[in-house]
Phi, psi and omega in degrees: 000138174299151182286347175277356172255032180290153182288146175286087193268330182275006188299134180083358174248128182266138175261122171264102176275132178231122182217162182307306176200136189268086197227143183272005185291310193253149182301318182298319181293312182298324183285327177289310189296316177298316185293311180300314184293326177292322182285332170293307192278323185268327184244004162091006177286141166293151182224116172252124188264133180229114177247139182289331181228154178298132175290146167286319180237079187301147167264334187254161175284120183307337179290340180251015186241138174262114178254132183283328183200149170278146182300147176081354178252111188246156168226160176314112184051034182060037183299321180295324181283326171300321181281326170292322175300315177297329174295321171298317176301315172314314183275354184286137179284135180270150011283152183201157182226130177277129189228068180287149171246128161097157192297307178304318176300310180306325186275324173302309179299320182294320184289320179289333176293322179296331181277356180278163176288149187306336178282338177270351187284143188270149167282137189252125174246097186283159176230117179254120180257006182227170179295109195291328178294316184289319180312315188258012185285143174270099187243108182291336178301337179275354181100166192286329185295314170308307183304314182297322178291316179297323172307326182278313187298320186306304182290333178291309182303318174301305175320308189279331179288323180291337183269354183285155163297320176197156181236122183259131172244158194257018174200152184290326177293321170301323176291321178297321186286327183280330173293321182294328191284329181276328176082184181309146177075013184281157177299176178296129178246107191248142178257115176240117187287157175290145182273154168227135179286067186300318191287328182290317176299318180291328170292323183281332181233093190292164174300140181219164185291117179254009176290339181253139175286149178300318176217103190302336178275351185205068173296147190253120177259127179228162177200162181220149181149173177289136188280062181254161168307318182302326184293338176066025189297332187283334175288333185282320179292321170296320177292328176303314181304331174280318175306320178298345176282339172262326180234078190303342185261005184296144183235155182236125175238116178248115193257119173156176180221156177168182191285341186266005187300317184300307185302326178284321170297325184286324173300314183297324174301314178300332182264006175077026181236015183306312182302343185252008181246131170253128177240069186296350179090193171295132172230121183309315179240090184278342196302316184305313192282341180277312183300335178286346182284173185260325177215135179257145182225134169252116187254019188293151170275328182217141170216174168253266170235089197296118183295329185295320177292318173302325183290311184303316180290322174295336166289339183088024178281130170303124188238147172239132183220147170292150174275052188293167193305333183217136163113292182307321180289334183285348184260305187271335187073173181258004189272354174073022183270343188244329184189189186241130173253132184233153185302148174298136184067006179280091181302309185299314184290327176294312182293329174299314177292322175288326177296323175300311185287328175289334180268359187224100186293320177302321179294315181308320185285315184295323179288322176302310173306302187298328176296321181293319170310309180305320182307319178308334181279000182242024180301148185296328187305302182306310187296317179297321175304309181302313177299320177300319167311311186291306180309306184295331183282330176298307181306310182304309183298317191285323175297321181294306185305000000 
């Protein structure tokens, strides 16, 4: 049976999705939208959309979107947001399931739900899309402000996840870390990978011969994502300087925006590679620019299940990725038949892997073909069906309770 002909098992059940912002800028938000839309369209769930902030590049129709606060308007411990969400939850038609994405939204949703009368509280299926150990680590390098924030977040996150009917993580490694973080007696913790619309992407971008560089005199290395510390882009810029010792015309294209942009441009300038680094910023449709590249690189220090890497393999790009604690190895595997894994912060290893792929057309083409096949394992249909099983069990447990 085609996955778009799945049975309508969620009919009459509302999902109250809560997310930081329903925006196409970041991977977690795109994953949320793909999953929640599929649960609505393929499995019949109702959908109430709640965004903490108004989206800059909206994925949802504004008419169907509840926004909890406007930028710059804050309250003590987010109390205004908690009370606004409580009002929404109070009015939602039952049966319903609270369906928050990401750590802040999970805590917010659990607090608002706890303020409802007991008979009106909703079962919560929380979604953690990042490495919980990294997200809650007390890291002095991030500054005292970060340390203080995390010291508050750690107990609240454990409290909210332990109160959930189920916790969904986007990789098995993430799920294992979540189980360890919660300790004995935790609710079910399930691993469901992020989806990627592989068929749509591959229909749009047919397989092509990767054995020839697009421009042998100026091969292109590409990556995309937010310009944040966790994404490790400065390691890729340092690697580029070393790659250019072997391929003097090599260029780097990083699509995305974020607080580290000025720092990255300054680093590129200091290394003498600014003229061959392109920082076009956020692009609503990055796929054409990525597909035209010769090698794709994910330089992250921490990931959950990186949507950027999933999109890259769907395009059939030869990929190099850091082997951060969760995500990339579950996508590329460790046998090097789909892509190359290198150590986190490993400039030399990253540069070496890029040089290998730029210099070997047969390997590039073989990895690209294997990547396209691997992307088929992350289709939205399987993801939505797995979510439906978790959601239906949560509703059944709530009705029994």
